[in-house]
C-alpha positions as CSV (number, residue, x, y, z in Angstrom):
1,M,88.8,97.5,126.0
2,I,89.8,100.6,128.5
3,H,92.9,101.1,130.3
4,T,92.8,103.9,132.0
5,L,96.3,105.7,132.2
6,R,98.0,107.7,135.4
7,D,96.2,110.8,134.6
8,G,92.4,109.6,134.6
9,R,92.7,109.2,130.4
10,A,90.2,106.8,129.1
11,L,92.8,104.2,126.0
12,D,90.9,102.3,124.0
13,Y,92.6,99.5,122.6
14,I,92.1,95.8,120.9
15,T,94.4,93.0,121.4
16,N,94.9,89.3,119.9
17,E,94.3,87.9,123.3
18,V,97.2,86.0,123.4
19,T,99.7,85.6,126.2
20,S,103.2,86.9,125.3
21,E,105.5,89.1,126.6
22,T,106.4,89.9,122.8
23,A,104.1,92.1,120.9
24,I,103.7,93.9,117.7
25,L,102.2,98.0,118.5
26,F,99.7,99.1,115.7
27,H,99.1,102.3,114.9
28,H,96.4,103.8,113.1
29,G,95.8,106.2,110.5
30,T,94.3,109.6,110.2
31,P,91.5,109.7,110.9
32,G,91.5,106.1,112.5
33,E,91.1,103.6,116.0
34,C,91.9,100.4,117.1
35,T,89.5,98.2,115.2
36,L,91.1,99.3,111.5
37,W,93.8,96.6,112.6
38,S,91.5,93.9,114.3
39,N,91.6,91.8,110.9
40,W,95.5,92.1,111.5
41,L,94.9,91.4,114.6
42,A,93.2,88.3,113.5
43,E,95.8,86.6,111.9
44,I,98.4,86.6,114.5
45,S,98.7,83.8,117.2
46,D,102.8,83.7,118.0
47,V,102.7,86.7,119.8
48,Q,100.5,89.7,121.5
49,A,99.2,92.0,118.9
50,I,98.0,95.2,119.9
51,A,96.4,98.4,118.9
52,A,95.3,101.7,120.5
53,S,92.9,104.6,119.4
54,R,95.3,107.5,119.9
55,P,93.7,110.2,122.2
56,G,90.5,111.7,121.1
57,Y,89.2,109.0,118.6
58,G,86.8,106.1,119.9
59,L,86.8,105.6,122.9
60,S,90.0,107.2,124.1
61,D,90.0,110.6,125.7
62,R,91.5,113.5,124.2
63,R,94.5,115.3,125.1
64,R,94.9,118.4,123.8
65,A,98.3,120.1,122.0
66,R,100.3,116.7,121.9
67,T,103.0,115.6,119.7
68,V,104.0,112.9,117.4
69,A,106.6,112.2,120.6
70,L,104.1,112.4,123.5
71,D,101.7,109.4,122.5
72,L,105.1,107.5,123.8
73,E,104.2,108.0,126.9
74,D,100.1,106.5,126.6
75,Q,101.7,103.9,124.3
76,T,104.4,103.2,127.1
77,E,101.9,102.9,130.2
78,L,99.5,100.2,127.7
79,I,102.1,97.9,127.0
80,E,103.7,98.0,130.8
81,H,99.7,97.0,132.1
82,L,99.9,93.7,129.1
83,G,103.4,92.9,130.1
84,V,105.1,93.3,126.8
85,R,109.1,93.3,127.3
86,K,109.7,93.4,123.4
87,F,107.8,94.9,120.8
88,I,108.1,95.8,117.0
89,S,106.0,98.9,116.0
90,I,103.6,98.9,113.2
91,G,101.8,102.2,112.0
92,W,100.0,103.0,108.5
93,S,99.5,106.8,107.4
94,G,99.3,109.1,110.1
95,G,100.2,105.9,112.0
96,G,103.7,105.7,110.9
97,P,105.8,108.3,112.9
98,H,103.9,107.0,115.5
99,A,105.0,103.8,114.6
100,I,108.8,105.0,114.2
101,N,108.8,107.3,117.6
102,M,108.0,104.2,119.7
103,T,111.7,102.3,118.7
104,R,113.5,105.6,121.2
105,H,111.4,102.8,124.0
106,L,114.0,100.3,125.2
107,A,111.7,97.3,124.3
108,C,111.5,98.5,121.2
109,A,113.2,95.8,118.4
110,G,112.2,98.1,115.2
111,A,109.8,100.1,113.2
112,I,107.4,99.5,110.2
113,T,105.9,102.6,108.9
114,L,103.4,101.8,105.6
115,A,103.0,105.0,103.6
116,G,103.3,106.8,106.7
117,V,103.7,110.6,107.0
118,G,106.7,113.1,106.7
119,E,108.4,115.5,108.9
120,W,106.7,118.9,108.0
121,G,109.0,122.2,108.1
122,H,112.1,120.7,106.2
123,D,113.4,122.5,102.8
124,D,113.8,118.9,101.3
125,L,110.3,117.8,101.4
126,D,107.5,119.4,100.0
127,F,104.6,118.3,102.6
128,L,101.7,118.6,100.1
129,A,103.1,118.0,96.5
130,G,101.1,115.2,95.3
131,M,98.9,115.0,97.3
132,G,93.9,115.3,96.9
133,P,93.0,118.4,97.0
134,E,90.6,117.3,99.7
135,N,94.3,117.0,102.2
136,H,96.0,120.4,100.4
137,E,92.7,122.3,101.7
138,E,93.0,119.8,105.0
139,F,96.5,121.1,106.5
140,G,96.0,124.4,105.2
141,A,93.1,124.9,107.6
142,A,95.5,123.2,110.1
143,L,98.2,125.6,109.1
144,A,96.1,128.5,109.6
145,G,95.7,127.7,113.1
146,E,93.4,125.3,115.9
147,S,90.4,127.8,115.3
148,A,90.4,127.4,111.0
149,I,91.0,123.4,111.5
150,E,88.3,123.1,113.7
151,S,85.5,124.9,111.4
152,W,87.0,122.9,108.5
153,M,86.1,119.5,111.0
154,A,82.9,120.7,111.9
155,I,81.9,120.7,108.0
156,N,83.6,117.9,106.9
157,A,83.8,115.4,110.3
158,P,80.3,114.1,109.9
159,G,80.6,112.8,106.3
160,F,83.2,110.4,107.2
161,A,81.7,109.6,110.9
162,A,78.7,108.4,109.0
163,V,80.1,107.1,106.1
164,T,78.6,103.8,104.4
165,G,81.4,101.3,102.6
166,A,79.2,101.8,99.4
167,E,80.3,105.4,99.8
168,L,83.5,105.5,100.5
169,I,85.2,105.6,97.7
170,A,83.4,108.5,96.9
171,A,83.9,110.2,100.2
172,F,87.6,109.9,99.5
173,G,87.1,112.0,96.3
174,G,91.1,113.0,94.6
175,L,93.0,111.2,97.7
176,I,92.3,107.9,96.1
177,G,93.7,106.4,92.4
178,E,92.8,103.1,90.6
179,A,94.6,100.5,93.0
180,D,92.8,101.6,96.1
181,K,89.3,101.7,94.1
182,R,90.2,98.3,93.0
183,A,91.4,97.4,96.8
184,L,88.2,98.7,98.1
185,T,86.1,95.7,97.6
186,P,82.6,95.8,99.5
187,E,84.3,93.9,102.7
188,V,87.2,96.1,102.6
189,A,85.2,99.3,102.0
190,E,82.7,98.4,104.7
191,H,85.4,97.4,107.7
192,D,86.9,100.5,106.9
193,A,84.1,102.8,107.1
194,A,83.1,100.8,110.1
195,S,86.5,102.6,111.2
196,Y,85.9,105.9,110.8
197,R,82.2,106.0,112.5
198,R,84.0,104.4,115.8
199,A,86.8,106.8,115.4
200,L,84.6,109.6,115.2
201,Q,81.7,108.7,117.6
202,E,82.3,111.3,120.4
203,G,83.6,113.5,118.1
204,F,86.7,114.9,115.8
205,Y,88.9,116.2,118.3
206,G,91.3,113.4,117.3
207,W,90.9,113.5,114.1
208,L,92.4,117.8,114.6
209,D,94.6,116.7,116.7
210,D,96.6,114.4,114.4
211,D,96.4,117.5,111.7
212,L,97.7,120.3,113.9
213,A,100.5,117.6,114.9
214,F,101.8,116.4,111.8
215,V,101.9,120.6,110.8
216,Q,105.3,120.7,113.3
217,K,108.1,119.0,114.6
218,F,107.7,115.4,115.6
219,G,109.4,116.3,119.0
220,F,111.5,113.3,118.6
221,S,115.3,113.1,116.5
222,L,115.1,111.1,113.3
223,S,118.6,111.1,112.9
224,Q,119.5,109.3,116.2
225,I,117.4,106.5,115.5
226,S,119.3,103.0,116.1
227,K,116.4,100.9,115.7
228,P,115.7,99.0,112.5
229,V,113.1,100.6,110.2
230,L,111.2,99.4,107.1
231,V,109.8,102.0,105.2
232,W,106.9,100.6,102.4
233,Q,105.5,103.0,100.3
234,G,103.6,102.9,96.9
235,D,103.3,105.4,93.6
236,D,99.7,105.4,93.5
237,D,99.4,107.2,96.4
238,F,97.6,110.6,96.9
239,M,97.0,110.9,100.7
240,V,100.9,110.5,101.5
241,P,102.6,110.5,98.3
242,R,105.9,108.8,98.0
243,A,108.0,111.7,98.5
244,H,107.3,111.0,102.2
245,S,108.4,107.4,102.3
246,E,111.7,108.5,100.3
247,W,112.2,111.4,102.5
248,L,112.2,109.2,106.2
249,A,114.7,106.6,104.3
250,R,116.7,109.2,103.4
251,N,116.4,110.7,106.9
252,I,116.8,107.7,109.5
253,P,119.7,105.9,109.0
254,T,118.5,102.7,109.8
255,A,115.9,102.8,107.2
256,Q,115.2,99.9,104.3
257,L,112.2,101.7,102.4
258,N,110.4,98.8,100.3
259,F,108.9,100.5,97.3
260,V,106.0,99.0,95.5
261,P,105.4,100.4,92.0
262,G,101.3,100.6,91.1
263,H,100.2,100.3,94.8
264,G,98.3,103.2,96.5
265,H,97.8,103.9,100.0
266,I,95.3,101.4,100.7
267,S,96.4,98.4,98.2
268,L,99.7,98.0,100.2
269,V,98.6,97.3,103.3
270,E,95.8,95.2,101.7
271,Q,98.0,93.3,99.5
272,Y,101.5,92.7,101.4
273,R,99.6,92.3,104.8
274,G,101.6,88.8,105.4
275,E,105.0,89.7,104.0
276,I,104.4,93.0,106.6
277,L,103.9,90.8,109.4
278,N,106.9,88.2,108.6
279,Q,109.3,91.2,108.6
280,A,108.1,92.1,112.0
281,R,108.8,88.8,112.9
282,K,112.1,88.4,111.9
283,L,113.0,91.7,113.7
284,L,111.0,90.8,116.9
285,E,113.9,87.5,116.3
286,N,117.1,89.6,116.6
């Protein structure tokens, strides 16, 4: 579905078509788009479930120079359109900080971040340490500026824009370990590959703008968060290593770290979906 924002941009989103003033709001990873969450939405029938594609992904129009903090504006317009009065925010990977950002909304009862990215520019977080070589190259380009990351995208994004499930493990290269390779069954791999194809069908600028947003400050203060934040993380993760979630847990006053040894970036969200959704429902009850 498409919601037209006040500034005229299109915002691409899906829901579980449940009528409720209570909701779970999902934030996809990088790169990604809203239908990544379709299997999660299919399991939720008691509250409204919503996922939107960030600007530049899927059918959402680009918003240049966006920060993590600015996403609050688009998401607020969407939940107001859908009649939401209370919600929990869940984000995976690059969606993690976007989920945490929503705790600034008065109607937000808390956030859950799944292997979410930490904030750039702090002495006590070596942002790139433990990441696969592909991430070092990608974020190195982002740090060099928009022209450099655009050149990187022009070379690397077309492969993901056309990737199939059968090709996905090879496409990830050094970004996944054994836990994630096991989690990428043919069904899971094709679902995820279809989401990458849809995310990039109109171009790579959503991905580019995410990367530029992640090599600067989020634009809001983690130390001021007063809503519950549940932080999930495994230790076989080469996309967003455990140091990121441990840093978030140290720097968010209300954070609770759920560390699951032996899990990676993908296996975490595949195996623990039910428990994560139960946590979201409990937060909504408070």
